[in-house]
C-alpha positions in Angstrom: 13.0 25.8 20.8 13.1 22.8 18.4 11.4 23.1 15.0 8.3 21.3 15.8 7.1 21.1 12.2 10.1 19.1 11.2 9.4 16.4 13.6 5.6 16.3 13.4 4.1 13.6 11.3 1.3 15.8 10.3 1.3 17.2 6.8 2.2 20.8 6.4 0.9 23.0 3.5 4.8 23.3 2.1 4.7 19.4 1.9 2.1 18.9 -0.7 3.9 19.6 -3.9 7.0 18.1 -2.4 5.5 14.9 -1.4 3.7 14.3 -4.5 7.0 13.9 -6.5 8.4 11.4 -4.1 5.3 9.0 -3.6 5.7 5.6 -5.0 3.1 4.9 -7.7 3.0 1.1 -7.4 2.9 -1.5 -4.6 6.2 -2.9 -5.5 7.8 0.5 -5.0 6.2 1.0 -1.6 8.9 0.3 1.0 8.1 -1.5 4.2 4.7 -2.5 5.8 5.3 -6.1 4.4 2.3 -7.9 6.0 0.0 -5.1 5.0 1.5 -5.0 1.4 0.9 -9.0 1.0 -2.7 -8.6 2.1 -3.4 -5.7 -0.2 -1.6 -7.5 -3.3 -3.9 -10.5 -2.8 -6.9 -8.4 -2.6 -6.0 -6.4 -5.6 -5.1 -9.4 -7.8 -8.1 -11.4 -6.8 -10.4 -8.0 -7.5 -8.3 -7.9 -10.9 -9.2 -11.4 -11.9 -12.8 -11.3 -11.3 -13.2 -8.1 -12.8 -15.0 -6.8 -9.9 -14.6 -3.7 -7.5 -12.1 -4.5 -4.5 -13.5 -4.9 -1.1 -13.7 -1.6 1.0 -10.5 -0.9 2.9 -10.0 1.0 6.2 -6.3 2.3 6.8 -5.3 3.4 10.3 -2.1 4.4 12.0 -0.1 7.4 13.0 0.3 10.3 10.5 2.9 10.4 7.8 3.2 6.5 7.2 1.6 6.5 3.8 -2.2 5.9 4.0 -3.0 8.4 1.4 -0.2 7.0 -0.8 -1.5 3.6 -0.4 -4.9 4.6 -1.3 -3.7 6.2 -4.6 -1.7 2.9 -5.3 -4.5 0.8 -4.9 -6.3 2.9 -7.6 -3.4 2.6 -10.0 -2.8 -1.1 -9.5 -6.7 -1.8 -10.1 -6.5 0.7 -13.0 -9.6 2.6 -12.1 -10.7 6.3 -11.6 -9.6 7.7 -8.1 -11.5 10.5 -6.2 -10.2 11.8 -3.0 -12.0 13.9 -0.3 -11.8 14.2 3.6 -14.2 13.9 6.4 -14.2 17.6 7.3 -14.8 18.5 3.6 -18.3 16.5 3.6 -20.0 19.0 5.8 -23.6 17.6 5.0 -25.5 15.0 3.2 -25.7 16.7 -0.2 -21.7 17.1 -0.2 -21.5 13.2 0.1 -24.4 12.7 -2.2 -22.9 14.9 -5.1 -19.7 12.7 -4.9 -21.5 9.3 -4.7 -24.0 10.0 -7.7 -20.9 10.6 -9.9 -19.0 7.4 -8.9 -18.3 4.9 -11.8 -18.1 1.3 -11.6 -15.1 -0.2 -9.7 -13.9 3.2 -8.8 -11.8 4.0 -5.8 -13.3 6.6 -3.6 -10.9 7.9 -0.6 -12.1 9.5 2.5 -9.2 10.8 4.4 -9.9 11.5 8.1 -13.1 9.4 8.1 -13.3 9.7 11.8 -14.3 13.3 11.5 -17.5 12.6 9.5 -20.6 14.2 10.7 -23.0 11.6 12.3 -25.8 12.2 9.6 -23.2 12.0 6.7 -22.0 9.0 8.2 -25.3 7.2 8.2 -25.7 8.1 4.7 -22.5 6.5 3.9 -23.8 3.1 5.4 -26.0 2.1 2.8 -23.8 3.2 0.0 -20.9 0.9 1.4 -23.2 -2.1 2.1 -25.8 -1.9 -0.5 -24.4 0.3 -3.1 -27.4 2.8 -2.8 -27.9 6.1 -1.6 -31.6 7.4 -0.4 -32.4 10.9 -1.7 -35.0 13.1 -0.2 -37.2 14.4 -3.0 -39.8 17.3 -2.5 -40.8 19.2 0.7 -43.5 19.2 3.2 -45.7 16.6 4.6 -47.3 15.8 1.2 -44.7 16.2 -1.0 -41.5 14.8 0.5 -40.8 11.2 -0.6 -37.4 9.1 -0.5 -35.8 8.0 -3.7 -33.3 5.1 -3.6 -30.6 5.7 -6.1 -28.5 2.7 -7.1 -24.8 3.1 -7.3 -22.3 1.1 -9.1 -20.0 -1.3 -7.3 -16.9 0.8 -6.1 -14.2 0.7 -3.7 -14.2 2.8 -0.6 -10.9 3.5 1.2 -11.0 5.1 4.7 -7.9 6.6 6.6 -7.8 7.5 10.0 -5.0 8.5 12.7 -7.7 7.9 15.5 -9.0 4.2 14.9 -10.9 4.3 18.1 -13.0 7.4 17.0 -14.3 5.2 13.9 -17.7 3.9 15.2 -18.5 0.3 15.1 -21.1 0.3 12.5 -18.8 2.1 10.1 -15.7 0.0 10.9 -17.8 -3.0 10.3 -18.5 -2.0 6.5 -15.0 -2.4 5.6 -13.9 -5.7 4.6 -10.1 -5.0 5.1 -9.0 -3.2 8.1 -5.3 -2.6 8.1 -2.8 -1.0 10.4 0.4 0.9 9.4 3.1 0.7 11.9 6.1 3.0 12.1 9.1 2.2 10.0 12.3 0.5 11.2 15.7 2.4 10.5 16.5 0.0 7.6 13.3 0.7 5.6 13.7 4.5 6.3 17.2 4.6 4.9 15.9 2.8 1.8 13.1 5.5 1.7 15.7 8.4 2.0 17.9 6.9 -0.6 15.0 6.7 -3.1 13.9 10.3 -2.3 17.5 11.4 -2.7 17.7 9.7 -6.1 14.5 11.4 -7.4 15.7 14.8 -6.1 19.0 14.2 -7.7 20.8 14.6 -4.4 24.1 12.7 -3.5 24.0 11.2 -0.2 26.5 9.1 1.8 25.1 6.0 3.6 26.0 7.5 7.0 23.9 10.5 6.3 20.9 8.4 5.1 21.0 6.3 8.2 21.4 9.4 10.3 18.1 11.0 8.8 16.5 7.5 9.1 17.3 7.5 12.9 15.9 10.8 13.6 12.6 10.9 12.0 10.7 8.8 14.6 9.8 6.0 12.1 8.0 8.3 9.8 8.6 8.6 6.1 7.0 12.0 5.9 9.6 13.5 8.6 12.5 11.6 6.9 11.5 13.3 3.6 11.1 16.6 5.4 14.5 16.4 7.1 16.0 15.4 3.6 14.8 18.5 2.1 16.0 20.5 4.9 19.6 19.1 5.1 19.8 19.3 0.9 
């Protein structure tokens, strides 16, 4: 039986610490996805020049292509705070409200697996993304319950999904930039393997880097996983 974990783009528990040391920190260090990088670079520079929060971004594509890495890079390029969570973690409205009420101006708020948000949590997110406010329910009962609108500073939300078709149209429409990550070609993957080998202080021949690049199904995460295994 082949090792399915090796050829799966999904993140494994043992990947977390290993990946953290190999991730590029700046857009210029990110290999591949040329058109996407160009669009992001323009949006980041425009936001910096205006001194405002960047428009919301939705990243979609197969697992392991760098959506989480790009979200962190956007925060680093904008030189702002970065907060990350995921759809399954936000179990109810209070979970999301707790995060939103602590957001700072121009901050990047990253939601991985955004297609897995519960419907009531997603509805709460609509007003936060569009109007920069969150409606809080105060008190209980017919006579005591009332809604309070809590203003939020302008921030940048970044959503990531492997299932773009499961992101509802109302949610998708609130993202100004909707960008797709495509599988990488062998040349870009070979560059990624060589860069990772350098960080790991591993000597690697060009033929070996190319062989790993050809076997990782267009996915940098699998390439790094194979590199770690053959190391």
